[in-house]
C-alpha positions in Angstrom: 110.1 90.8 154.8 113.0 89.4 152.7 110.4 87.7 150.4 108.5 90.9 149.9 111.7 92.9 149.1 112.8 90.2 146.6 109.4 90.2 145.0 109.5 94.0 144.7 113.0 93.8 143.2 111.8 91.2 140.6 108.9 93.4 139.7 111.1 96.5 139.2 113.5 94.5 137.1 110.7 93.1 134.9 109.2 96.6 134.4 112.6 98.0 133.5 113.3 95.2 131.0 109.9 95.7 129.4 110.5 99.4 129.1 113.9 98.8 127.6 112.4 96.3 125.1 109.7 98.8 124.2 112.2 101.6 123.7 114.5 99.4 121.7 111.5 98.5 119.4 110.8 102.2 118.9 114.4 102.9 118.0 114.5 100.3 115.2 114.1 102.0 111.9 111.1 100.7 109.8 113.3 100.2 106.8 112.3 98.9 103.4 112.5 95.1 103.5 112.3 93.2 100.2 109.2 91.1 99.6 109.6 87.3 100.0 110.9 86.0 96.7 112.8 89.2 95.7 116.0 88.0 93.9 118.5 89.7 96.2 121.3 87.3 95.1 121.2 88.4 91.5 120.3 92.0 92.2 123.1 94.5 93.0 123.6 96.7 96.0 123.6 100.0 94.2 120.2 99.3 92.6 118.7 98.1 95.9 120.0 101.3 97.6 118.3 103.4 94.9 115.1 101.5 95.2 115.2 102.4 99.0 115.7 106.0 98.1 112.7 105.9 95.8 110.6 104.4 98.5 111.6 107.2 100.9 110.9 109.9 98.3 107.4 108.4 97.8 106.6 108.8 101.5 108.4 105.8 103.0 107.6 102.1 103.4 105.7 102.6 106.6 103.4 105.1 105.0 102.9 102.7 102.0 102.1 99.8 104.3 99.7 101.9 106.4 97.8 103.0 103.2 94.7 100.9 102.8 92.3 101.8 100.1 93.5 103.3 96.8 91.1 104.4 94.0 91.9 105.5 90.5 90.6 105.8 86.9 92.9 104.0 84.5 93.3 106.2 81.4 89.6 106.9 81.3 88.9 103.3 80.5 88.0 101.8 83.9 87.7 102.6 87.6 89.4 100.6 90.3 89.3 100.4 94.1 91.9 98.3 95.9 92.0 97.3 99.5 95.7 96.6 100.0 95.2 95.0 103.4 92.6 92.4 102.4 93.2 92.0 98.7 89.6 93.0 97.8 89.4 94.8 94.4 86.6 96.5 92.6 86.8 97.1 88.8 84.1 98.9 86.9 84.8 98.4 83.2 82.3 99.1 80.4 79.2 97.2 81.3 81.0 94.9 83.8 81.6 95.0 87.5 84.3 92.8 89.1 84.2 92.3 92.8 87.2 90.0 93.4 89.8 89.1 95.9 93.3 88.9 94.4 94.6 86.7 97.2 92.2 83.8 96.9 91.0 84.4 93.3 87.4 84.4 94.2 84.6 86.9 93.8 81.5 88.0 91.9 81.2 89.4 88.4 78.2 91.3 87.0 77.4 92.1 83.4 74.7 94.6 82.7 73.8 94.2 86.4 73.2 90.5 86.1 75.5 88.2 88.2 77.4 85.4 86.5 76.5 82.2 88.3 78.0 79.5 86.1 81.1 78.4 87.9 83.4 78.0 84.9 82.4 81.3 83.4 82.7 83.0 86.7 86.2 81.8 87.3 87.3 83.0 83.9 85.9 86.4 84.6 87.5 86.6 88.0 90.8 85.7 86.4 90.2 88.5 83.9 89.5 91.0 86.6 92.7 90.0 88.4 94.7 90.5 85.2 93.2 94.0 84.8 94.3 94.8 88.4 97.8 93.4 87.8 98.2 95.7 84.8 96.5 98.8 86.1 98.0 98.7 89.6 101.5 98.4 88.1 101.0 101.4 86.0 100.0 103.3 89.1 102.2 101.9 91.9 105.3 100.4 90.2 107.8 102.6 92.2 106.6 100.9 95.4 107.3 97.4 93.8 110.9 97.7 92.9 111.8 95.0 95.5 108.7 92.9 94.8 108.5 89.1 94.7 110.2 87.7 91.6 112.1 90.9 90.7 115.7 91.0 89.9 117.0 94.6 90.1 120.2 95.8 88.6 121.9 99.2 88.0 122.3 100.2 84.4 124.3 103.4 84.8 123.5 107.1 84.5 121.3 108.3 81.7 119.2 111.3 80.6 115.5 111.0 80.2 113.6 112.2 77.1 113.1 115.6 78.7 116.9 115.9 79.3 117.0 115.3 83.1 119.8 113.3 84.6 118.8 110.0 86.2 120.0 106.7 87.5 118.8 103.9 85.3 117.5 100.6 86.8 116.7 97.3 85.0 113.9 95.0 86.2 113.4 91.5 85.1 110.9 89.0 86.6 110.7 85.3 87.4 107.4 83.4 87.8 105.2 86.4 88.7 102.3 88.2 87.1 100.7 87.3 83.8 103.8 88.1 81.7 107.0 87.3 83.6 109.0 87.5 80.4 108.6 91.3 80.3 111.5 93.7 81.1 111.5 97.3 82.2 114.1 100.1 82.5 113.3 102.7 85.1 114.9 106.1 85.3 115.2 107.7 88.9 115.7 111.4 88.9 119.0 112.5 90.3 117.5 115.3 92.4 114.0 114.2 93.5 114.8 110.4 93.6 111.3 109.9 92.1 110.8 107.6 89.1 110.7 110.0 86.1 110.5 107.6 83.1 110.2 103.9 82.2 110.6 101.8 79.1 108.8 98.5 78.4 110.3 95.5 76.6 108.2 92.4 75.8 111.2 90.2 76.7 114.9 90.4 77.5 115.8 89.7 73.8 113.9 92.7 72.5 116.3 95.4 71.3 113.9 98.3 71.1 111.3 99.2 73.7 107.6 98.9 73.0 107.1 102.3 74.6 108.8 104.9 76.7 106.6 107.0 79.1 107.4 109.8 81.5 106.2 109.6 85.1 104.9 113.1 85.9 102.4 115.0 88.0 103.2 113.6 91.4 100.9 114.5 94.2 100.5 113.5 97.8 97.6 111.2 98.4 97.2 110.6 102.1 100.7 110.0 103.3 102.1 108.7 100.0 103.1 110.1 96.6 101.4 108.9 93.4 102.0 110.0 89.8 99.1 110.7 87.5 100.6 111.4 84.0 102.2 108.9 81.6 102.7 111.5 78.9 99.8 111.6 76.5 97.7 109.4 78.8 97.0 109.7 82.5 95.3 108.4 85.6 92.4 110.4 87.0 90.5 110.5 90.3 93.4 109.2 92.3 92.2 108.9 95.9 93.3 107.3 99.1 91.0 106.3 102.0 91.6 104.9 105.5 88.1 103.5 105.5 85.4 102.6 102.9 82.0 100.9 103.3 82.1 97.2 102.7 79.5 97.7 100.0 82.3 99.1 97.8 83.6 95.6 97.5 80.5 93.5 97.7 77.7 95.4 95.9 77.2 95.8 92.2 75.9 99.3 92.9 78.6 101.8 91.8 79.8 103.9 94.8 80.2 107.7 94.6 83.7 107.8 95.9 84.2 111.5 95.4 81.5 112.2 97.9 83.4 110.1 100.5 86.5 112.3 100.4 87.0 114.0 103.8 86.4 117.7 103.4 
C-alpha cells in the first residue's frame, strides 16, 4: 500500500511540474530576438528599442515568423513568390523564370520555356535570381530586418520626413551580408504610428548625399502582418500572403494564377 501511495504521489508531482512548465512557457513573451550575427555590441539600446516597436507595429515578430508565403510584383518589372520557411523562391522576369532556393543556392532556370542545363550557366543564373530576391525582398520587407544578421543599428536623432512628419531616425550599416555590404541606409520611424515612413540610400558610408529618398506609404494588413506598397512614384503591386501554396509554384515553369488562389 505504501508503494502504491508513493507512486501516486510521484505521478501527481510529475503532472504538476509539467503543468507548471507548460504554463511558464505560455507566460514567456515571444519577443523580438535579433538574428544571429546582428552587431548588438556596436548598436545602441535606443535604436534597438525602436526596432522592436516597429516590429510590433507591423504585426509582431510571432506573426512575421508564422507568415509563410509572400507574393508581390516589384514595380511592374517582375513577380516574386517567397516561401520564408523553406527558402524557395520563384521569380518571373521578362522571358525568364527562376525556381531557386536561397538557402542552398540551387534551382532551375528557364528562358523562353527552355530549361538551362549547362551547370556553369545555370549557377550564374541561379545567383542572378538570388540577387534579384535580395534586392526586391528588401524593398518590400526591410522593416522586419532592422535586427538582421550583419546589421549595426544606431539612433541618429529626431528628424522630419519630406512630408513634414516627425520621426525617429535610425542608421543601418552592414558587414559581410548581401551583395553590397558597403551600402548604408537611414530609416525614419513615424513618431505616432511607429511604422517606417521614409528611407534614404547611400552607396557607402563615405557618401555625403543619398542616392535616393523614398517614402514608405500605403500600408495594408496582409494575413497577420503589415506591408507597405508605395515608394512614392513607384510601388509594389499584387501583394499577397498565403498559408499554403501548391508545390508547383516553386518547381514548375508554368506561371501560377496566384490571384485565383486567394481565399474568398
